[in-house]
N, C-alpha and C positions, 0 to 999 in steps of 0.2 A: 708586694710591690716588686717589680722586676727592675733591677738597677740598669739593665741593658737598655731600658727606655730613656734613661737620663742622657743629657748631652754634656758629658764631662769636658774639662779643659784638656789641652794637649798633653799635659804632664802625666795624665793617667793612661795614655795609649800604650805604654810599654809595661803596664802593671797588671793587665787583665782586670776584669770587673765582674763580681759575682755577689748575689745576695747570700746571706748565711744559709738559707734553704738550698740554694743551688750548690754551694760549696759542700754542704752536708751530703747531698745526693752524689756528688762527684767523688768524695773521699770515703763515704760510708761512716763518717763520724756523726753521731746524732746532733741535731741542730743546737740544742741547749748546751751540749758539751763543747761543740765547736765554738760557740759564742764565748763561753767562759775561757777556753784556752787562748783564743786569739785576742779577745778584747778585755779580759779580766772581769771581775764581778765583785759585789759586796754582799756581806752576810752578817746578820746579827748574831753575836756570840756573847752570852751572859749579859744581854741588854746593851752590848757595845757593838757599834757598827764597824766591821772590819773590812778593809779593802784587800782584795787578792789581785795582784798584778798579772798581766798576761805573760806567757813564756818569753815573749819578745815584743818590741814595739810593732803594732800592726802597720802594714804597708800603706794602707789608705786611711781607714778610720770610719768616718761617717760622711754621707752625702744626704743633704736635706733631712737630717735626723735619723737616717736609716743606716745601719751597719753595712759598710762596703768592704768586701773581701778582695784582697789582691791575689795574684797568681802564686806568689811565693808564700803568702800566708797559707794558702791551700796546701802546698807541698809540705810545709813545715808541720801543719796539723796532721797530715797523713803519716809523717814519720813519728811524731809523738804518739799517735794511735798505735803504731807497731810496738813502741816501747811499753805502753800501758798493757797491751795484750800479752806481752812477754813477762809481765809481772814486775816491771820497774816502777818504783813508787814515784809519786808526783814530786816528793822532796828531792830525790836523786835527779830526776829530770831537770828540775829548776837549777840545781847545783851544776849539773853538766852543762847546761846552757850558759851559766855564768863563767864556767871554766874553759870555754872554747875561746881560744886566742883569736882576736880579730873577727869574731863571729858576726858582727854587725846586726842588722835587723833580724836575720834568720840564721842563728848559730848552727843549727843542725844541717844546713845546706852548705856550710863553709868547707873549704878544702881541708882546714885543720881537723875538723871533726871527721870528714870522710876518710882521711888518711890515718888518724890517730884516735879514733873514737873509743877503742878499747882502753887505752891509757886514761883518757878523759873520764870514762865511766868508773874505772878503778879508783881514781882519785876522788870522784864524787861520792862513791859508795863508802869509802873510808871516812870521808868528811861527814856523811850522813849517819855513820855508825850503824850500818845495816849489814851484819856479818853474813846473813843468808845470801844476800846479793853479792857479797864479796866472793863467796864460793862459786857463784855463777860466773863472775868475771874471771876467775882463775881457770875455769873450764873452757877451753878454746871452742869446743863443739857447741856447747850451750850458748856461749856468748855470741857465736856466729849467728845464732837464731835471733838474737836481740838486734844486732846491727847487721841485718841481712844485706849483702851486696845488691840483691835485686831491688831494694828500695831506691838505690841510686842509679842502677843500670837503666831504669826507665826514664831518667832525667838527663837531659842534654845541657851541658854547661858551655858558655862561650869562653873566649880567650881571657876574659877578665874574671873568670870563675863565677859567673852569675848564671843561675838556672834560667834557661830560656825556652825549654820545651819539655813536655811530659808526654810519653807514649804509654798510655794506660793499658794497652793490650800487648805490651812487650812479651816476647821478642818481635811481634808483628808491629812494624813502624808505619801503620796505616792511619789509625786514629791518632790525632795529635792535639794537645792543648798548647797554644802559643799565645802569649799575651799581646803580641803584635798582630794577631789575626782574630777578627771577630770578637774583640774584647776577651780573648782567652776561651771562647766556647770550643768544645770538641769539634774538629773539622776533619774531613777526608778530602784530599785534593782541593783544599781551600773552599769546600762546600760544607756547611754545617752538617754534622753527622745526623742530627735529628731530622733534617730536611730530606736527606737521602733515605733514611729508614722509613719516614712517613710516605715517601713516594713509592717505595717498594711495597709497603702495606696497601697503599691505595690501588696500585696496579696489580697487586697479588702476584708480583713477579720481580725478582732481583734483576733479571735480564732486561725487563722493560725499563726499570729505573736506571740501569746502567746506560742504556741507549739514550734515554731522555737527557741525562746529565753528561753524557760523553765520558764516562769513567768505566773502569773494569768491573766485572761481576764481583771479583774478590773485594774491591773497595766497598761496594754496596753491602756485601755480606759482613764486612768488618763493621760497618755502621750499624747493621742489624744486631751483631753480637754485642756491640757497645750499649745499644739501647736496652737489650735484654739484661745486660749486667746491671744497668741503672735501675731496672724494674724489679730486680731480684730482691 
């Protein structure tokens, strides 16, 4: 089911709107993993049902019984994925989220974490009692790989420190995800990127698609590059 077919109320228009499958495609986080991270899950352990909370409260929740992912949920999961790929345990990630001051719904998008993430992780690693990770936190070069500035350079924040745009092909600021445009779908010059790419494929020419939509050839090629990345 595509949530973009729903008719949500106005309160959703600045949050973006994605299915779990769409969010998974955009971030590269497997659908089942994404759902667990953002919405939590339950599991039977020794015949006891245990609830596992999400890393933070989801931005939207459910619409008509279907999980609905918000724009900032998507960005937060992308950052968590980077931590997991760098070997940071789920326990430390949860503690770090808790230790972010004023983190709100999305602690890893907060200014406090972006400016002081190293200290937050050091405190969380000590609290978790994971000495191997503490060695990582003491190593500036290795820790830089865990909290890579590129994770945040792709994201634009407004004056209230709210994430408002994501440029997934950074440093090329051509393809953008903006929750106030097309429910957060990737766009190029306010045109859905998949529409531009489909036109180029149909015409067998980026130049023809550029003329048809009155955009530059570079913009069409960026849309094609983005679609290729999604298909990879």
